[in-house]
C-alpha positions as CSV (number, residue, x, y, z in Angstrom):
1,M,-43.8,51.0,-35.0
2,A,-42.5,53.0,-32.3
3,P,-38.3,53.0,-32.2
4,P,-36.8,51.0,-29.4
5,H,-36.1,52.2,-26.0
6,P,-32.9,54.2,-25.1
7,L,-32.4,51.1,-22.4
8,A,-32.9,48.4,-25.3
9,V,-30.7,49.7,-27.8
10,C,-27.7,50.4,-25.1
11,N,-28.3,46.9,-23.9
12,G,-27.6,45.4,-27.3
13,S,-31.3,44.0,-27.4
14,A,-32.7,45.4,-30.6
15,G,-32.5,43.0,-33.6
16,P,-30.3,39.6,-34.0
17,Q,-26.7,39.2,-31.4
18,Q,-24.0,40.6,-34.5
19,T,-20.1,39.9,-33.2
20,L,-17.1,41.0,-34.9
21,G,-13.7,39.3,-35.0
22,S,-12.5,35.7,-36.6
23,R,-13.3,34.1,-33.0
24,G,-16.4,36.1,-32.9
25,L,-16.0,37.6,-29.0
26,V,-16.4,41.1,-29.6
27,N,-20.4,42.3,-29.4
28,R,-20.6,44.9,-32.5
29,T,-23.2,46.8,-30.1
30,E,-20.8,46.9,-27.4
31,Y,-18.1,47.8,-29.9
32,I,-19.9,51.0,-31.3
33,R,-20.7,52.0,-27.9
34,V,-17.0,52.0,-26.7
35,L,-16.1,53.9,-30.1
36,E,-18.5,56.2,-29.4
37,Q,-17.0,56.8,-26.0
38,A,-13.3,56.9,-27.2
39,L,-14.3,59.6,-29.7
40,R,-16.1,61.7,-27.2
41,A,-13.2,61.8,-25.0
42,L,-10.4,62.6,-28.1
43,G,-12.7,65.6,-28.6
44,Y,-14.7,64.2,-31.4
45,D,-18.1,64.8,-30.2
46,S,-19.5,65.5,-33.6
47,V,-18.3,62.2,-34.7
48,A,-19.7,60.5,-32.3
49,E,-22.9,61.7,-32.6
50,A,-22.7,60.9,-36.4
51,L,-21.5,57.5,-35.4
52,E,-24.6,57.1,-33.4
53,H,-27.3,58.3,-35.9
54,A,-25.6,56.0,-38.5
55,S,-26.0,53.1,-36.4
56,G,-28.8,53.7,-34.6
57,I,-26.5,53.1,-30.8
58,V,-26.3,55.1,-28.6
59,Q,-23.9,55.5,-26.3
60,Q,-25.4,55.4,-23.0
61,P,-29.3,56.8,-22.0
62,Q,-29.7,60.5,-20.8
63,Q,-29.8,59.2,-17.0
64,A,-27.1,57.5,-17.2
65,S,-25.1,61.0,-18.2
66,A,-26.4,62.3,-16.4
67,F,-25.8,60.3,-12.8
68,R,-21.9,60.8,-14.3
69,Q,-22.4,64.3,-14.3
70,A,-23.4,64.6,-11.1
71,V,-21.0,62.5,-9.3
72,L,-17.9,64.5,-11.2
73,L,-19.9,68.0,-10.6
74,G,-20.1,66.7,-7.0
75,S,-23.6,67.2,-7.2
76,Y,-24.1,64.4,-4.5
77,D,-28.2,64.8,-3.9
78,E,-29.1,64.7,-7.9
79,A,-26.8,61.4,-7.8
80,L,-28.7,59.9,-5.1
81,Q,-31.8,60.6,-6.7
82,L,-30.9,59.4,-10.0
83,L,-29.1,56.1,-8.2
84,P,-32.5,53.8,-8.5
85,S,-32.1,54.7,-12.3
86,V,-28.5,53.0,-12.7
87,A,-28.1,50.8,-9.9
88,A,-27.5,46.6,-10.9
89,D,-29.7,46.1,-8.0
90,D,-31.2,46.7,-5.2
91,G,-28.7,44.8,-3.2
92,V,-25.8,47.1,-4.1
93,M,-27.8,50.5,-3.3
94,D,-26.7,50.4,-0.1
95,R,-22.9,50.0,-0.8
96,A,-23.4,52.8,-3.9
97,R,-25.3,55.0,-1.6
98,F,-22.7,54.7,1.3
99,L,-20.0,55.6,-1.5
100,L,-21.9,58.7,-2.4
101,L,-22.6,60.0,0.7
102,R,-19.3,59.6,2.0
103,Q,-17.6,61.6,-0.6
104,K,-20.1,64.3,0.5
105,Y,-19.1,64.1,3.9
106,L,-14.9,63.7,3.2
107,E,-15.2,67.2,0.6
108,G,-17.1,68.9,3.7
109,V,-14.3,68.3,5.8
110,Q,-11.8,69.2,2.8
111,Q,-13.5,72.3,2.8
112,G,-13.5,73.4,5.8
113,R,-17.6,73.2,5.9
114,T,-18.2,71.5,8.9
115,A,-20.8,71.6,10.1
116,E,-22.5,70.4,6.8
117,A,-20.3,67.4,7.4
118,L,-21.4,66.7,10.5
119,Q,-25.5,66.8,9.3
120,V,-23.7,64.2,6.8
121,L,-22.5,61.9,9.2
122,R,-25.3,62.0,11.7
123,Q,-28.8,62.0,9.5
124,Q,-27.7,59.9,6.4
125,L,-24.3,58.1,7.2
126,Q,-25.5,56.7,10.7
127,P,-28.7,55.1,9.5
128,L,-26.6,53.1,6.9
129,R,-25.5,50.6,9.5
130,V,-21.8,51.3,8.3
131,Q,-19.7,49.3,10.4
132,Q,-18.4,51.5,14.0
133,Q,-14.6,51.4,13.1
134,V,-15.6,53.0,10.0
135,L,-17.7,55.6,11.3
136,H,-14.9,56.4,13.9
137,S,-12.4,57.2,11.5
138,L,-14.6,59.3,9.6
139,A,-15.5,61.3,12.4
140,A,-11.8,61.5,13.5
141,L,-11.2,63.2,10.6
142,L,-13.8,66.1,11.6
143,L,-12.5,66.3,14.9
144,Q,-8.9,66.2,13.7
145,S,-10.3,69.8,11.6
146,G,-11.5,71.3,14.6
147,T,-8.1,71.2,16.3
148,G,-6.8,74.7,14.9
149,S,-5.2,73.3,11.2
150,G,-8.3,71.6,11.1
151,A,-10.0,73.5,7.6
152,I,-8.5,72.2,4.5
153,A,-9.1,75.8,3.1
154,G,-6.4,74.7,0.1
155,V,-7.6,71.9,-1.2
156,S,-7.4,72.3,-5.1
157,A,-9.8,71.5,-7.9
158,A,-7.4,68.5,-9.0
159,Q,-7.5,67.2,-6.0
160,L,-11.4,67.2,-5.9
161,E,-11.7,66.3,-9.6
162,Q,-9.4,63.2,-8.4
163,G,-11.2,62.6,-5.5
164,R,-14.8,62.4,-7.6
165,A,-13.2,60.4,-10.7
166,V,-11.8,57.6,-8.1
167,L,-15.6,57.3,-6.3
168,L,-16.9,56.7,-10.3
169,D,-14.6,54.0,-10.6
170,E,-15.6,52.3,-7.2
171,L,-19.6,53.3,-7.9
172,Q,-19.1,50.8,-11.2
173,E,-19.1,47.9,-9.3
174,S,-22.3,48.7,-8.4
175,L,-23.8,50.1,-11.6
176,M,-25.0,48.4,-14.8
177,P,-22.2,48.6,-17.2
178,S,-24.6,47.8,-20.1
179,L,-25.9,51.9,-19.1
180,L,-22.8,53.3,-18.0
181,I,-19.5,52.1,-19.7
182,P,-16.2,52.7,-17.3
183,E,-14.2,55.6,-18.1
184,R,-11.8,55.3,-21.1
185,R,-12.9,51.8,-21.6
186,L,-11.5,51.8,-25.2
187,E,-7.7,52.8,-23.8
188,E,-7.6,50.9,-20.9
189,L,-8.6,47.3,-23.4
190,V,-5.8,48.8,-25.3
191,E,-3.5,48.6,-22.6
192,Q,-4.1,45.6,-21.1
193,A,-3.7,43.9,-24.7
194,L,-0.1,45.4,-25.3
195,V,0.4,45.0,-21.2
196,T,-0.1,41.4,-22.1
197,Q,2.6,41.4,-25.0
198,L,5.1,42.8,-22.4
199,E,4.4,39.8,-20.2
200,R,4.3,36.9,-22.8
201,S,7.5,38.2,-24.0
202,R,10.0,36.3,-21.4
203,Y,12.5,38.5,-22.5
204,H,11.7,41.9,-22.6
205,N,14.2,44.2,-20.5
206,S,14.0,48.1,-21.8
207,L,13.0,51.0,-20.8
208,H,12.7,52.6,-24.2
209,T,9.6,49.9,-25.7
210,R,7.7,51.7,-28.4
211,L,4.8,49.4,-28.4
212,S,2.8,50.1,-31.9
213,L,-0.8,48.8,-32.5
214,F,0.3,47.6,-35.8
215,S,2.3,44.9,-34.9
216,D,3.2,42.3,-32.2
217,Y,5.9,43.4,-29.4
218,Q,8.6,41.0,-29.6
219,A,12.4,40.4,-27.5
220,G,14.9,38.5,-27.9
221,A,17.5,36.9,-25.1
222,E,20.0,39.6,-26.5
223,Q,18.0,41.9,-24.0
224,L,18.9,39.8,-21.0
225,P,22.6,40.8,-19.3
226,T,24.7,37.5,-20.1
227,Q,27.6,39.0,-22.0
228,P,31.0,39.3,-19.3
229,N,31.4,43.0,-18.9
230,Q,34.3,43.5,-16.1
231,V,35.7,41.4,-13.7
232,L,37.4,43.6,-10.6
233,E,39.7,42.7,-8.4
234,D,40.3,45.3,-6.1
235,H,39.4,43.0,-3.0
236,S,42.0,41.1,-1.7
237,S,39.2,38.4,-0.1
238,E,36.0,37.1,-0.5
239,V,33.2,40.1,-1.5
240,W,30.1,39.6,0.5
241,C,27.6,42.7,-0.5
242,I,27.2,44.8,-3.8
243,S,24.7,47.5,-3.9
244,F,24.0,50.2,-6.7
245,S,22.8,53.8,-5.4
246,Q,19.1,54.6,-6.7
247,D,19.9,57.0,-8.9
248,G,22.6,54.4,-10.7
249,C,25.7,56.6,-10.4
250,W,27.4,54.7,-7.4
251,A,28.3,51.2,-6.3
252,A,29.1,49.7,-2.7
253,S,30.6,46.8,-2.1
254,A,31.7,44.7,1.8
255,S,34.4,42.3,1.8
256,K,36.1,39.9,4.1
257,D,39.3,41.8,3.8
258,G,37.8,44.5,5.8
259,S,37.1,47.2,2.8
260,A,33.8,48.9,2.0
261,L,34.8,50.2,-1.8
262,L,32.6,53.2,-3.6
263,W,32.9,52.9,-7.2
264,A,31.8,55.2,-9.6
265,V,29.4,54.0,-12.3
266,T,30.3,55.5,-15.7
267,A,28.1,56.4,-18.7
268,G,29.9,53.5,-20.1
269,E,28.0,51.2,-17.7
270,R,31.3,50.7,-16.3
271,L,32.5,50.2,-12.6
272,E,35.3,52.8,-12.4
273,N,37.6,54.5,-9.9
274,P,37.4,52.9,-6.8
275,R,37.6,55.2,-3.5
276,V,37.7,53.2,0.2
277,L,34.7,54.2,2.5
278,L,36.5,51.8,5.0
279,R,39.6,49.6,5.9
280,Q,39.8,47.8,8.9
281,P,41.3,44.4,10.2
282,V,38.1,42.9,11.1
283,P,35.2,41.8,7.5
284,C,33.0,44.6,6.5
285,Q,29.7,42.8,5.5
286,L,27.2,45.0,4.4
287,V,26.9,48.3,2.1
288,A,23.3,50.4,1.8
289,F,22.6,53.8,0.2
290,S,20.0,56.2,1.2
291,P,17.5,56.6,-1.1
292,D,18.7,59.9,-2.2
293,S,22.0,58.6,-3.1
294,Q,23.9,61.0,-1.0
295,L,24.4,58.9,2.1
296,V,25.6,55.3,1.8
297,L,26.0,52.8,5.6
298,T,28.4,49.9,6.3
299,A,28.1,47.5,8.8
300,S,31.1,45.4,9.7
301,L,31.9,42.3,12.3
302,D,33.0,44.6,14.8
303,S,29.3,45.2,15.2
304,V,29.7,49.3,14.6
305,V,27.6,50.5,11.9
306,R,29.2,53.8,10.1
307,L,27.7,56.6,7.8
308,H,29.7,58.2,4.7
309,D,29.1,60.9,2.8
310,V,29.5,59.3,-1.2
311,Q,30.9,62.1,-3.1
312,S,33.7,62.6,-0.5
313,S,33.8,59.4,0.7
314,K,33.9,60.9,4.5
315,L,33.4,59.3,7.3
316,L,30.2,60.9,9.3
317,R,28.7,59.1,12.1
318,S,29.6,55.3,13.8
319,F,27.0,53.8,15.6
320,P,28.5,50.9,18.0
321,Q,25.9,48.3,18.4
322,G,27.9,46.7,21.2
323,R,31.0,43.9,21.3
324,E,28.5,41.0,21.5
325,V,25.7,42.0,18.8
326,G,26.3,41.2,15.2
327,V,24.8,43.3,12.9
328,V,22.6,41.1,10.4
329,A,20.5,44.4,8.5
330,I,20.9,47.9,7.9
331,S,18.6,49.3,5.6
332,W,17.2,53.2,5.1
333,F,13.9,54.8,5.8
334,P,11.8,56.8,2.7
335,C,13.5,60.1,3.6
336,S,16.8,59.4,3.6
337,R,17.1,60.8,7.7
338,Q,16.4,57.3,9.6
339,F,17.6,53.7,9.1
340,L,17.0,50.3,10.3
341,V,20.1,48.7,12.3
342,A,18.7,45.0,12.7
343,T,21.2,42.9,15.3
344,H,20.3,39.0,16.2
345,K,18.5,40.2,19.6
346,L,16.6,43.7,18.6
347,L,15.7,45.9,16.1
348,A,16.5,50.2,16.4
349,V,15.9,53.8,14.4
350,Y,18.6,56.1,14.6
351,G,18.0,59.3,12.5
352,T,22.1,60.8,10.3
353,Q,21.7,64.3,12.1
354,Q,21.1,62.8,15.7
355,A,23.0,63.4,19.0
356,G,25.2,60.9,20.5
357,A,25.1,57.5,19.6
358,A,21.8,56.1,21.0
359,P,19.0,55.2,19.2
360,Q,16.1,57.4,18.5
361,R,14.0,54.0,19.1
362,R,13.6,50.8,19.8
363,L,11.8,48.6,18.5
364,P,10.4,45.3,19.7
365,S,11.8,42.3,17.6
366,C,9.4,39.6,16.2
367,H,11.7,36.6,16.5
368,A,14.1,35.1,19.0
369,F,16.7,35.1,16.9
370,V,17.1,37.9,13.8
371,Y,18.7,37.2,10.3
372,D,17.4,40.1,8.4
373,A,15.4,43.3,7.9
374,V,13.8,45.3,5.5
375,V,11.8,48.9,5.7
376,L,9.0,49.1,3.4
377,G,7.7,53.1,4.5
378,G,6.1,52.7,7.7
379,C,6.7,48.6,7.9
380,I,9.6,46.4,8.8
381,I,9.9,43.2,7.3
382,S,12.0,40.8,9.0
383,V,12.6,37.0,9.4
384,G,14.6,35.2,12.1
385,Q,14.7,31.3,13.4
386,D,11.2,31.0,13.4
387,R,10.4,30.4,9.5
388,Q,7.9,33.3,9.8
389,V,8.1,36.6,7.7
390,A,6.9,39.1,9.9
391,F,5.2,42.3,9.2
392,S,5.2,45.0,11.8
393,R,3.4,48.3,11.3
394,L,5.3,51.1,13.3
395,G,2.1,53.3,13.2
396,D,-0.2,50.9,15.2
397,Q,2.4,48.5,16.0
398,R,0.6,45.4,14.5
399,V,2.1,42.6,13.4
400,E,0.9,39.8,10.8
401,H,3.3,36.7,9.8
402,I,3.3,34.4,6.8
403,L,4.9,30.9,7.2
404,E,8.0,29.9,5.0
405,S,9.0,26.3,4.1
406,G,11.8,26.9,5.6
407,T,14.4,28.7,7.4
408,V,14.8,32.1,5.7
409,T,18.5,33.6,5.7
410,S,17.7,36.9,3.6
411,L,15.0,39.6,2.3
412,H,15.1,41.6,-0.4
413,L,12.7,44.3,-1.5
414,S,11.9,45.2,-4.9
415,P,12.2,48.4,-6.1
416,C,8.8,48.8,-7.7
417,H,8.4,47.6,-3.9
418,R,5.5,45.0,-4.9
419,F,7.2,41.9,-4.5
420,L,9.7,40.5,-1.8
421,T,12.2,37.5,-2.3
422,T,13.6,35.1,0.4
423,N,16.1,33.1,0.3
424,L,16.0,29.7,2.0
425,A,18.3,27.5,3.4
426,S,17.3,25.5,1.2
427,N,19.5,27.2,-1.8
428,C,16.1,28.2,-3.0
429,V,14.4,31.6,-4.1
430,H,10.3,32.3,-2.9
431,L,9.1,35.2,-4.7
432,W,6.0,36.6,-2.9
433,Q,3.7,39.6,-3.7
434,L,2.8,42.1,-1.5
435,P,-0.4,43.9,-1.5
436,P,-0.6,47.9,-2.4
437,G,-0.4,50.0,0.0
438,L,1.6,48.0,2.4
439,G,3.8,50.5,3.5
440,G,1.5,53.1,4.2
441,Q,2.7,56.3,6.5
442,A,6.4,56.0,7.5
443,L,8.1,57.4,10.6
444,A,7.7,60.3,12.2
445,G,10.4,62.5,11.1
446,D,9.8,60.8,8.0
447,G,6.9,62.3,5.0
448,A,5.1,65.3,5.9
449,A,6.9,65.4,9.3
450,A,10.5,65.4,7.5
451,N,9.1,67.9,5.3
452,G,8.2,70.4,8.2
453,H,4.8,69.4,8.4
454,A,2.9,68.6,11.3
455,A,0.9,65.3,12.1
456,G,-2.4,67.4,12.0
457,S,-1.2,69.8,8.8
458,S,-3.6,70.5,6.4
459,D,-1.8,68.1,3.8
460,T,-1.7,65.4,6.3
461,L,-5.6,65.6,6.2
462,V,-6.4,65.7,2.6
463,Q,-3.6,62.3,2.2
464,Q,-6.1,61.0,4.9
465,C,-9.3,62.1,3.5
466,Q,-8.1,60.8,0.1
467,G,-7.3,57.3,2.1
468,L,-10.4,57.2,3.0
469,A,-11.9,57.7,0.0
470,A,-10.0,55.0,-1.8
471,G,-12.0,52.5,0.6
472,S,-8.8,49.8,0.5
473,S,-9.4,48.0,3.0
474,D,-6.1,47.2,5.3
475,P,-3.3,45.5,3.5
476,F,-2.6,43.6,6.3
477,D,-5.5,41.6,5.7
478,E,-4.4,41.0,2.2
479,L,-1.1,39.4,2.6
480,P,0.0,36.4,0.7
481,S,-0.5,32.9,2.3
482,A,1.8,31.5,-0.7
483,P,5.0,32.6,-2.5
484,L,4.4,33.3,-6.4
485,H,7.0,31.0,-7.5
486,E,9.9,29.1,-6.0
487,Y,13.1,28.9,-8.0
488,R,15.3,26.4,-7.2
489,M,19.0,25.6,-7.6
490,A,20.6,22.8,-9.8
491,D,21.2,21.1,-6.8
492,A,18.8,21.8,-4.1
493,R,20.8,20.5,-1.2
494,P,21.1,22.8,2.1
495,G,23.6,25.7,1.6
496,R,26.4,27.0,4.3
497,Y,26.2,30.5,3.8
498,V,23.5,33.7,3.4
499,L,22.7,34.6,-0.4
500,R,21.7,38.0,-1.4
501,S,18.8,37.7,-4.8
502,C,17.5,40.5,-6.5
503,V,14.5,41.3,-8.1
504,G,15.8,43.9,-11.4
505,G,15.2,44.5,-15.4
506,A,12.5,46.5,-16.8
507,T,9.0,46.3,-15.0
508,S,11.4,44.7,-12.2
509,G,10.6,41.3,-14.8
510,F,13.7,39.0,-13.4
511,V,14.8,37.5,-10.5
512,A,18.5,36.9,-10.2
513,C,20.5,34.8,-7.5
514,G,24.0,33.2,-7.3
515,A,24.8,30.4,-6.0
516,E,27.2,28.3,-4.2
517,D,28.0,26.3,-7.6
518,C,29.6,29.5,-8.9
519,L,27.2,30.3,-10.5
520,L,24.7,33.1,-11.3
521,R,20.8,32.2,-12.7
522,I,18.2,35.0,-13.6
523,W,14.6,33.6,-14.0
524,S,11.5,35.1,-15.5
525,R,9.6,36.8,-12.5
526,V,6.1,36.1,-14.2
527,S,6.7,32.8,-15.6
528,G,9.2,31.6,-13.2
529,E,11.1,29.9,-15.7
530,Q,15.2,30.2,-15.6
531,L,16.4,31.9,-18.8
532,A,20.0,32.0,-18.0
533,C,22.9,30.7,-15.7
534,L,26.0,32.7,-16.1
535,S,29.0,31.6,-15.1
536,G,32.7,33.1,-14.5
537,P,32.9,33.5,-10.7
538,A,35.6,31.0,-9.0
539,G,33.6,30.6,-5.8
540,C,30.1,30.7,-4.4
541,V,28.5,33.7,-5.4
542,N,27.2,35.9,-2.8
543,A,25.5,38.3,-3.5
544,V,23.9,40.0,-6.9
545,A,22.6,43.7,-7.8
546,W,20.8,44.5,-10.7
547,H,21.4,48.5,-12.0
548,P,17.9,50.0,-10.6
549,R,18.5,52.8,-14.3
550,N,19.5,50.2,-16.7
551,P,18.2,47.1,-16.7
552,S,20.9,46.2,-19.4
553,L,23.9,46.1,-16.3
554,I,23.7,43.4,-13.7
555,A,26.9,42.6,-11.5
556,C,27.6,40.1,-8.7
557,A,30.0,39.6,-5.4
558,S,31.9,36.1,-5.1
559,D,34.2,34.1,-2.9
560,D,37.0,34.7,-5.7
561,A,37.7,38.1,-4.3
562,T,35.9,39.8,-7.3
563,I,33.0,41.7,-8.8
564,R,31.5,40.5,-11.8
565,T,29.4,42.4,-14.1
566,W,27.5,41.3,-17.4
567,L,25.3,43.5,-20.2
568,A,22.8,42.5,-22.6
569,P,24.1,42.1,-25.7
570,V,22.0,45.0,-27.4
571,A,23.7,47.2,-24.7
572,H,27.0,46.1,-25.4
573,H,26.9,46.2,-29.4
574,G,25.0,49.8,-29.4
575,R,27.6,51.2,-27.2
576,M,30.5,49.3,-29.2
577,G,29.0,50.9,-32.1
């Protein structure tokens, strides 16, 4: 009898179907093939070959290996010839062919081979009946590469390898998985299992978790910051805002008493040595640290935004907004050189080094009356009295909205930029999951331009090529239509005050918010379950901040003129020990 065809062996069709595991869910043939792939990835080629010989099961047929090698080496003509032998069906051939030709074109642009790239665009890509918008985007890269800064001679081998690896992942959807196993499949499956363990552990809140393959991960409530740590009484009236710097070394607070204080966060997880940033007759309602933690903004009811140096606590600049204009939000762009000021009527961009107090740029408001706004890269997220959350992209002025169920009074963007919380006047918090890449490219003056690169520089062009190679759709087309969770206070009556929630903890795993009932609540971001309810303040808890580097520390500001901090018991015991 002749030996089975390699394709039949790879598909596990030789001999009776066999399964492994107590539940019978693991296909034995696939399991062995994944093991062979993992052994080769670890450098144990001879062991993988021995396993193939002993089991009679090969990892993948020769044509699949040849196709993979052709893609990773950039031999796209060879890959196109091999494509029919590995494609899942004729229906996906056009997409796979487009992906290969697009990468071939982009590499030609990146390496300055403009004549070859133009030939690919005209003779190979255009006949595929690709959408005109896609072709125009590809052609635009070629035009940029011919303007003087056009060739990307400095494109590195690592960048080429990365682009080809991404291409192989994209092609995987068009190929028969039984022929070409996804890269590092065993590692991916093991990591999925470990991540699932972390997500199922509702109290997981550690940055230094050691996961083992030999036992399941478990975490208890002692990882949540529920143990009182400090009561700070340096303000003489209601405290409206509390914020930590991104490096975790500082905290700032704003109060109705007209003061803004800067606190040093010690290694012992305490807020100490308060310094006065601002003290005046009118209340101070907002503070915001720059992303590099070197500067801090304050906003007061005198409609003046002030810029302070963190190290010296000195006032650097003032940006008056006009007597009849109320400041509702201050938010930084990623470069730490520009920031957004939102008033009830308009949005404006200012620079830390600009001459004069006039804004560098005025932005159209999406609302008749603005309540809050936050910067996400090159996107402005804002809310107003129209019950809509507006997403405005600065690059092309595209605006999209998601509809809320009630009036939104404040916004909070998670440190990972994947989640947005909206505080509603109905005393509840909504959690929204944002699509990847929503921030996109930031303002001119931010990103590459802020670092001295021209808009058409090779670095920027490489980024544009990589963005097109990724093949992702416009994040503005993927905005959520409904929140992931709704977190409700015990008595969900309409509130009278602006409350500020936060997302924090390890892996941004928790949502925290205060309330008018003087309590601070902590929920699981994943399940929506309330995990803790902290008492102590004698007034409305106006704002909550989670330490960005230490998930065991949380702080709140309340109407009883105090700032309170809590620690996770496990951290407290470790410090005492």
